[in-house]
C-alpha positions, 0 to 999 in steps of 0.5 A: 622612202615610199617611192622606192617601195612602190613597185615592191608593194605593187608586186607583192599585192600582185603576188597573192594572186598566185596563192591557191586559197583555202577554198581549192585546197579543199578541193585538192584534199577531197580528191580521190587520190593523189593522181586527181590532185595532181591533174588539179594542181596542174592547172594552178599556180603550182603546176609548173614544176609538177610532174604528171605522175608524181610521188607524194614526196615529189608533189610537195616538193614541187609546191616548195619549188613553186614557193621559192620561185614565187618569193624569188620574184618578189625579191626581184622587185624590192629595195635592199630592206625588202630582199633582206626580209624576205630572205629571212622569211624564206630561210627554211629552204635554205635550212632543208638544203643544209639538211639534205647536204648534211644527209649526203655527207653522212651517206644516209641515202639519196636526197632531191637536188637542191632548192634554188635559192638565188638572192634568197640564199644566206650563205648556202653556196659555201655550205654546199661546198662543205665536205664533212659534217665537222666542215659544215659545222664549222662554216655555220659557226662562222655564218649569220647562223651561228653555231649549232652546238654539234655536227649531228643532223638534230643539233643543225636542224634545230640550231638553224631554226632557232638562229632563224627565229631570232634573227627574223624577230630582230630584223623584221618587226612585221614578223617578230610576234610570228618568229617568237611564237614560232620558236616557243613552239620548237622549244617546247617539242624539244624540250618537253616532247623529245626531251633533248636539251638544247646546246648551250649557245643555242639555249642562250640565242633562243633566250634572247626571244624567249627569256631566261626564265622561260628557257630554265623551265622544268616543266612545260606549264612552267615553260608556257607561264614564263614565255613573253606575251610575244611568244606566249600567244602561240601556246594559248589554250594548249595545256600539254606538251603532247597537244602542241601540234594543235598550236602548230595548226593555229600558228599557220592561220595566224601567219595567214590572217596576219599576212592578209592583214598586212597587205590590206590599205594603201601604205608603202614599206616592208609591211605589205611585202612581208604580208604577201610572203606569209600568205604565199608560205601559209598557202604552200603549207596548206596545199602540201597538207592537202595533197597528203589527204588527197594520197590518203583517199581524200577528205575534207579540211577546215581552213587550216585543218591540213596535216603539218 
């Protein structure tokens, strides 16, 4: 097994150089406007697809496109199990493509071109060919994503995110705690902030990670109390559902710190690859937040105080 991972792990550690890092993200955030921030990023690993006169949305999109490309490059060096892990860790981009496609099907305005997923796609080419919300729903239900419970944008968004968390936790042990914590945040926001009930099949799927007692909780304190330790950490110290955004910031911090921990040492296997992907994802999230601060006139951020 080890020999098959030599190239993949070597490439994973080399890819860490593509992350901007907290200090340089601070420089982006403190730029006196979006144009200055974009000029700074143009000379960074995020500069390849960055328009010189980008709007905030365009600049943030370019950051996402760069992350997809980095993950695709990383996947190209991995054995099959490494590609599977990266596909799950990158599935947020297939979710974004699907959400945009659903908007085109409901005539709700222009959307950007889909992220080019390549080997990171689960069933995106099939989803892209659907021609109605109901057809999209059926395609999801018959795929690895599972039934989102309805064809509405909210149901598809939540259903796919629940599926992503559960599948990642089951298939990528190194990312299981991140996935469980992320799912706890999602269910907490949907249930106790947005006051939306999850469809039965989606709630049952979430219960595989969070437990039936947590999913049946009628209050946020009960929900947090009944969560398993693998998920409860993400909500530690957050006593009110209205403060879940603070837990969101901490989740990204843990992703970055944990990812860097997995890349240390000389071990061969999936762990360093998962770690590198986590660092790259957290870095892109932080840069997107720094761009938003720059667009507001500039400001300082802590290591992970960028807006979500």
